[in-house]
N, C-alpha and C positions, 0 to 999 in steps of 0.2 A: 517134639514140642516146638512151636513157633511163637516168637514174641515180636510184635511190631512196635517199633519205637518211633513216636512222632514228637518232635521237639520244637520249641521256640516258635509257637504260632503267632504270637504278638497280634492277636485279633484287635482291630481298632487303632492300629499304629497312627500316631500323630493327631488323633482327634480327642479332645477333652470331653466330648459328649456325643451321643448317638447322631449319625448323619441323618438329615431330613430326606435325602434322596435314596436311602437304602444302600448306598455304596460304602460297604464296610471294608476298610483296608485289610488285605491278607485273607479275606474270606474266600475268594476264588482260589487262591493258592492252597488253602486248607482243604477245600472241596476236591481239588485235583489229587491231593495226597490221599485223602480218605477213599476216594473212588479207586485209586490204585491198590490200596491195602485191602479193601473189601471185595475187590474183583479177583483176587488171587484164587486159583482153583483149590489149593490147600489153604483153608482159612487159618489165620493166626489164632492161637488159643486165647490170647489176650493182647490188648493194646495199651502201651504205656505213653501217656502224655508227659514228657519230662521237663515241664516248667516253662515259664513265660507264656502262660496260656493266653493272656491278654496283654495289652500295652498299658503300662503305668497304673495297673490295678483298676482299670476302668470298670466301675460297677455296672454300667450299661452293656458291656461286652460279654459278661459271663452268662447272662440268660440266652444270648445269641448262640454261644458255644454249646450250651446245654441242649438247646433246641436242635442244633445241627446234628448232634450225636444221638438224639433220642430214638431214632429208628434203627440204629446199628445193633445187631444182635451178637456182637462180639464183646465180651467184658472189657471195660475201659477203666484204667486206674490213673489217677492224677497225681502229679508232683508239682510242687510250687517252686517258682524261680524268683529272681530279684525284681521282675516287673509285675509280679502278682501282689495281691492284697489279701491277707488272710480273712479279714472281716467281710470283704465283698464276696470272696469265694464261698465262705460259709453261709452267707445269706442265700446263695443260689444252690449250692451242692450239699449243704449240711455240714455238720461238724462232728460226726460220730467217729471219724478216724484221727481226731486231734488228740495228741498227748502233750501235756505241759504246754498247751497253747500252740503247738506245731502239728502240721500234717505229717505225722510219722506213723507208719503201720506196716504190717506184714501181709503177704499174700501166701496162703497155705494151700495144702491139698493139691499140689502140682508136682511134677517130677523134680522141680527145683523149688527152693524156698526163695521168695523175693522180699527184700527188706527195703522199704521206702524211707528216705531221710528228707527232712525239710531243712535246707541250708539258706533259706531266705533271711537276710539281715536287713531290717527296715532301714531305708535311706542310703543303702550302700550297694555298690555294684558287685563286690566280691562276696564269697560265701561266709557262713557262720556254722561252727560246730563247737558248742560251749560245753561246759562241764556236765550240765544236765543231759545234753544230747549224748555225750560220751557214756554216761551212766546207763541211759536207756539202751543204747546200742549194745553195750557190754552185756546187759542183762538179756536182751533179746537174742543175741547170738549164742549166748551160753545156754539158752533154752532148747537149742537143736544143734548140738555140736557135730553130729554126723550127717546132717542133711546138706547136700550141695546148695549153696546160697549165692544169689546175685544181689549185689547192693546197688540201689538206684538213687541218684541225687541229681540236682540240676547243675551244680558248679563242679567241673572236673578239678580234682585236687592235684593238678600237675601243671608244670610250666609248659605252655603250648608253643612258645616261640613267637607268638603274635603279641608283641609287647603291650599294645593298648588293651588287650583282652585277658591277659593272664596274670595269675597270682604268683607269688614267690613260694618256692617249696619249703621255706622255713616260716611261713605264716603260721601263727599259733593254731589256728583251726585245722590246718593241714597236718601239722605235727601231731595233734591230738587224735585226729581220725586215723592217721597211719598207725599210731600205737595200738589202737583197738583192733584194727584189721590184722595186724601182725600176730595178735594173740589167738586168732580164729582161722584155722587152716581151711575150714569149710567154705569160706568165701572164695568162689572160683572165678568171679568176674565182676567188674564195676561198669555201670552204664551212667552216662551223663549227657548233658546238652550244653547250652549256654554260648558256645563259641561259634555257632552257625557254620560249621564245616566239619567234615569227617576227620577224626584223629584216632589212631590206635597207638597204644603204648602200654606202660606198666605203672602200677602204683602199689607200694607195699608188697612187691613181688607178685602182684595179680594183674592179669590183663585188664585194661580199661579201654572202652570204646566210647568215643564222643560222636554223637549223631549229627549229621547235617540237619538243616532246619527247614521249616515251612516258610518262614520269612526269608527275605533276601540274604545272601550269604556274606560272610566276612571274607575279604580277599586275603589270600595267602601272601604274606610279606614278612620276612624274618629279619630285615634290617632293624636295628634298634630305633626306637622312637624317642624324640625329645618332646615332652608335653608342652614346652614353652615355644617351640618353633614349628609352625605348620610347614610341611615340606612338599605338599601336593600329592602325596601318595594316595593310591586307591585304597578305600577302606571297606566299602560295601558294594556288592555287585548284584545286579538283578538277573540271576540265573534261575534255572528251574527249581521249583520246591522239591524237597526230598524227604526221605525217611530211611530208617534202618531196620532190616529184618534179621532177627537173631534166631538161630537154630540150635536148640539143645540136643546133642547127639546121645546123651546118656553119660558122656565122659567130659565133654567140653562144650563151650558156647562159641558158635561160628557166626560172624557178623557180616552182613551184606548191605552195603550202602547203595541206595537206589534213588533215582529221580522219578518224579511224577510227570513223565513226558506227555506232551499233547501232540506229539508227532504221529505220522502214519505208521501202521503196522506193516512191516516189510515181508514177514514170513509167518504163516500159520501152519500148524500140523494138520494139514488137510490132504485130500487125495493127491494133489499136485506135488506135495512135499513129503509124502509118507516115507520116502527113501531116506530122509536125512538122519533120523535116529539110528538106522541100520549102518549108515556110513560112520557116524561119529562114535558109535559103540563098537565099531570093527566087527559087525556081525555078518558082513558080506564076504564071500570067498573071492 
């Protein structure tokens, strides 16, 4: 089973209203990522958009996103991030998956169960996981205690080392989420976005993978930051857009960070290069 994770699209970045010239920020980056995902010879079984679908909840950007994906024949599931707006999203994509006012739902009938959380906290950058969220997740996980389960949310509940983008591991919402996960051993992996770079680690004793982004990346810099003193550090870099491909082996989830390159193809498996698999697989005497 293959899962493609596409995160932090930020469609319409920097624009309060639709551009008159049709030049939608991050749209071409998104198209490059989706072209890479949909051109895979082994198609993903599903695609997860893990939050920050648009920038600043722009109601004009959601219809563009919906139109862009309308012809894709791979199932797509959405997660909301801190830059999204629930009302604007619902107006375009509908609200059938909303529980207690949040986009929280499960994806069933797959080799693994996928549980989607909504950690959007209106007006705040960091995540939210309140008492009602905890009760819903507890009930949901208790409903399938023996089914391998992947938990998906926008905000990674870990300290990432990037000071201006990371929460503290004693934040109440993180402590509450950790307590639920620790009670449910069937949770085998956690997927998140938000940080705009690839990170792997653990949370509540489970592997967590943070996907790189469609939008430009956050620069890796681990020196502590003083919010009151600009120090000239690099914060955002315009590198290639990317995504993450997750392979469920039946025992574990393996994650592969990819870029949607626009570079030339250097080698194809054609008649001129037919010898390569035999060499790499040590099949030649």
